[in-house]
N, C-alpha and C positions, 0 to 999 in steps of 0.2 A: 712769056711764053707758054706753054700751054703744057701739063704735064705729063707724060704717056705713062707714069706710073699707074702700076690696077687697083692700088687702095684707094685713090685720088679720082677716079674715073668714076661720074654717074652718068648713067644715059638720063635723058631729056625725061622719057617718061617718068621715071623715076623721080625726080623732081617735080613734076606736077604732080602725081601720085602725094608725094610729100606736102605740099602744098595745098592740094587737095583735102589730106585729112587735117593738117593745120587748120587751114579755114572752118571747117564745118567741125572741129573739135571747138574754138574760139566760139561760132555760132551757138553750140550745144551749150557753152558755158553762160553766154547772154541770155541766152532763155530761160536757163536757170533762174540765173539771178534776176531776169523781170519775173517769173512766176513769184520765187519768194519776196519778193520787192511787196507785189500785190499781196500774196498771202498776210504779210505783216502790214499791208497798210487796212485789209478784211478786219485783220484781229484787232485793231486801234480801235475803226471805227465801232465795231461790236461792243467793245470794249467802253467807249466812251457814250453809246446809247447806253448801255444797264448803270453808267453810275450817272447821267442824267436822268434818268426813270426812278432814279433809286428813293430818292425823298417822296414821289410818287408811292410810291409799292408802303413805305416805312407810315404814312399820311395813310393809310388804306388801312395797315395792318391796325395802326392804333383807333383810329375810327373803329371799325369794326369790333375790338375789345372791346369797346366802352361800353 
């Protein structure tokens, strides 16, 4: 049975709007998570590169001071 009370009556357009807003919010959240993930991956890559090259800089500095 369908309820005829005013507080439970929602027009189809309102439901579609709510669904649209929920979907857009989910997409925004997913895009934000992807961006953060990419930034973290970039930071890890830069850190790894610096750690990889550090012994070369130390060796060069030691050689130059001699």
